[in-house]
NUBA-236826 format. One line per 2 residues: number of its first residue (from 1); for each residue x, y, z of C-alpha. Coordinates in pm, whole numbers. Layout:
BEGIN
NUM> X Y Z  ...
***
This chain:
BEGIN
1> -10316 -6877 24588  -10109 -6966 24284
3> -10106 -7218 24000  -10149 -7593 24041
5> -10223 -7898 23830  -10386 -8226 23923
7> -10526 -8538 23760  -10875 -8643 23863
9> -11147 -8868 23727  -11411 -8701 23944
11> -11466 -8362 23787  -11810 -8338 23946
13> -11660 -8351 24296  -11435 -8047 24251
15> -11495 -7780 24515  -11438 -7473 24305
17> -11742 -7278 24186  -11619 -7229 23831
19> -11476 -7486 23595  -11396 -7384 23239
21> -11452 -7634 22958  -11449 -7616 22581
23> -11759 -7698 22384  -11617 -8026 22254
25> -11638 -8162 22611  -12018 -8158 22607
27> -12054 -8513 22740  -11830 -8433 23035
29> -12003 -8099 23092  -12340 -8271 23116
31> -12209 -8491 23398  -12108 -8191 23607
33> -12438 -8080 23750  -12328 -7923 24077
35> -12110 -7646 23940  -12150 -7319 23767
37> -11979 -7429 23448  -11850 -7172 23206
39> -11819 -7300 22852  -11584 -7148 22600
41> -11757 -7243 22274  -11602 -7013 22017
43> -11234 -7098 22038  -11003 -7381 21943
45> -10852 -7534 22258  -10532 -7613 22071
47> -10445 -7242 22070  -10311 -7034 22358
49> -10550 -6747 22273  -10840 -6971 22373
51> -10703 -6998 22726  -10621 -6628 22738
53> -10988 -6560 22664  -11086 -6771 22967
55> -10856 -6563 23189  -10996 -6241 23045
57> -11352 -6360 23105  -11275 -6460 23465
59> -11111 -6124 23527  -11412 -5937 23386
61> -11640 -6128 23626  -11404 -6087 23926
63> -11362 -6464 23949  -11042 -6523 24147
65> -11059 -6900 24200  -11128 -7137 23914
67> -11009 -7442 23725  -10955 -7512 23355
69> -10975 -7855 23193  -10665 -7933 22987
71> -10605 -8230 22760  -10341 -8377 22534
73> -10324 -8152 22232  -10354 -7836 22442
75> -10040 -7617 22445  -9966 -7697 22811
77> -9623 -7536 22828  -9746 -7213 22668
79> -10046 -7214 22903  -9826 -7258 23211
81> -9584 -6981 23109  -9873 -6744 23040
83> -10054 -6822 23367  -9743 -6808 23590
85> -9665 -6464 23452  -10028 -6353 23474
87> -10084 -6445 23838  -9769 -6275 23968
89> -9869 -6017 24231  -10236 -6114 24190
91> -10459 -6279 24449  -10561 -6563 24219
93> -10583 -6940 24246  -10595 -7114 23910
95> -10599 -7490 23872  -10535 -7699 23565
97> -10725 -8025 23586  -10685 -8322 23356
99> -10816 -8675 23329  -10493 -8790 23165
101> -10206 -8857 23407  -9966 -8896 23115
103> -10014 -8528 23033  -9861 -8443 23371
105> -9597 -8718 23360  -9469 -8588 23028
107> -9414 -8237 23168  -9294 -8300 23526
109> -8963 -8120 23485  -9118 -7825 23308
111> -9392 -7789 23571  -9132 -7811 23848
113> -8918 -7543 23682  -9212 -7305 23661
115> -9324 -7353 24022  -9654 -7528 23940
117> -9779 -7722 24243  -9842 -8089 24158
119> -10136 -8190 24374  -10216 -8542 24482
121> -10549 -8633 24315  -10679 -8760 24648
123> -10576 -8445 24835  -10658 -8201 24563
125> -10803 -7895 24731  -10623 -7584 24838
127> -10711 -7471 25194  -10868 -7162 25039
129> -11142 -7385 24893  -11243 -7556 25216
131> -11545 -7433 25410  -11511 -7334 25773
133> -11423 -7641 25983  -11759 -7646 26161
135> -11977 -7612 25853  -12072 -7978 25815
137> -12097 -8041 26188  -12325 -7742 26231
139> -12542 -7855 25941  -12573 -8199 26093
141> -12660 -8063 26437  -12937 -7847 26293
143> -13103 -8157 26150  -13111 -8340 26482
145> -13424 -8293 26691  -13241 -8322 27022
147> -13015 -8025 26959  -12908 -8007 27321
149> -12694 -8318 27282  -12514 -8165 26985
151> -12486 -7804 27096  -12127 -7845 27209
153> -12030 -8008 26881  -12202 -7743 26670
155> -12030 -7458 26849  -11731 -7339 26645
157> -11407 -7466 26794  -11104 -7248 26846
159> -10842 -7381 26607  -10481 -7272 26631
161> -10279 -7333 26316  -9913 -7420 26337
163> -9643 -7226 26152  -9700 -7237 25776
165> -9452 -7386 25531  -9368 -7041 25394
167> -9305 -6890 25739  -9096 -7189 25850
169> -8894 -7188 25527  -8825 -6813 25546
171> -8717 -6848 25909  -8473 -7126 25820
173> -8348 -6928 25521  -8269 -6626 25739
175> -8109 -6842 26009  -7881 -7003 25749
177> -7702 -6671 25700  -7648 -6758 25334
179> -7755 -6552 25033  -8038 -6686 24817
181> -7815 -6774 24521  -7597 -6997 24738
183> -7900 -7185 24869  -8080 -7248 24541
185> -7759 -7346 24360  -7666 -7583 24642
187> -8018 -7728 24624  -8015 -7761 24245
189> -8336 -7556 24224  -8383 -7294 23953
191> -8377 -6926 24049  -8729 -6883 23909
193> -8877 -7158 24127  -8686 -7033 24434
195> -8813 -6680 24377  -9174 -6797 24351
197> -9146 -6995 24673  -9025 -6683 24852
199> -9278 -6443 24700  -9590 -6663 24714
201> -9695 -6727 25074  -9956 -6985 24970
203> -9738 -7187 24736  -9666 -7544 24845
205> -9376 -7686 24641  -9351 -8054 24552
207> -9197 -8294 24802  -8894 -8332 24574
209> -8836 -7956 24569  -8867 -7924 24947
211> -8617 -8205 25003  -8381 -8030 24761
213> -8421 -7713 24968  -8348 -7910 25286
215> -8017 -8015 25129  -7948 -7659 25012
217> -8016 -7524 25362  -7813 -7810 25516
219> -8091 -7886 25764  -8063 -8146 26037
221> -8293 -8447 26012  -8545 -8308 26268
223> -8546 -7967 26094  -8606 -8128 25756
225> -8889 -8341 25893  -9055 -8032 26044
227> -9030 -7841 25716  -9176 -8132 25519
229> -9454 -8178 25773  -9549 -7809 25749
231> -9619 -7872 25378  -9812 -8193 25442
233> -9532 -8435 25349  -9330 -8696 25536
235> -9046 -8944 25487  -9103 -9318 25513
237> -8838 -9587 25569  -9048 -9825 25358
239> -8982 -9614 25045  -8638 -9638 24882
241> -8617 -9268 24786  -8717 -9158 25137
243> -8478 -9404 25302  -8182 -9270 25104
245> -8272 -8911 25195  -8310 -9005 25561
247> -7965 -9168 25558  -7794 -8856 25422
249> -7985 -8617 25648  -7901 -8816 25960
251> -7536 -8827 25852  -7554 -8450 25786
253> -7406 -8511 25441  -7526 -8249 25195
255> -7327 -8331 24881  -7593 -8278 24613
257> -7409 -8485 24350  -7329 -8768 24592
259> -7695 -8792 24696  -7819 -8786 24337
261> -7561 -9049 24243  -7704 -9291 24499
263> -8063 -9202 24409  -7983 -9271 24044
265> -7819 -9603 24134  -8148 -9721 24285
267> -8364 -9577 24004  -8512 -9303 24226
269> -8611 -8947 24123  -8322 -8703 24146
271> -8308 -8386 24353  -8335 -8039 24204
273> -8458 -7942 23862  -8339 -8131 23557
275> -8412 -8019 23198  -8623 -8253 22988
277> -8446 -8453 22722  -8596 -8375 22383
***
């Protein structure tokens, strides 16, 4: 649950049941034939009120999981601020989808500051969207005449999930013995983002944010790798940014400014949250 944004060229393959478009996207709407598409035809998508009307409509229909198409020209920052405030303390999952990667690239810092999950377009579905693990196997087994050979496969397997990112992070936070302010300041993460990570059990921060938190918590290399893995990330020695982080973690050096200085020297993204330059 929470707010995320992703770029995708395959709108028709989205797994949510409701995708909200504006009437001007008729050509795109016609290509999406597997979804229950809700069209907002009366409003101007350049205005925040148009997106508020989508949220109001979804609420009136008890729709808790949906996506909204956003484009250049839409008031993205106003939309994000409105949605992040709206979903607080609500069991909602709202996705912003775009076919324009530059729209995301131009707002990376702002999205990071407001705790919006930036999803990889090739791994773009929240676990809450995925059917039960045996769904497709069971469907396949039912189509096979010799069901006896597939009965063991079709039977639901007992799956034990490992500790979630949120649970692991909270455990490390408590074990650190430090107050929250000390950790998020040491990590260079804004108080707002830190608060959302703590309060939203389903939120998966970006890899950059998690690494910043690893520095703030002064984790050992194995601890940092476990925390990243719990969120679906990893560190690779074939990537310059990752290699620099690995070096500092293994040396147990947690000087935020020293690390960012070396990252900057090699043209890598910097840790923490950094205001956009207007």
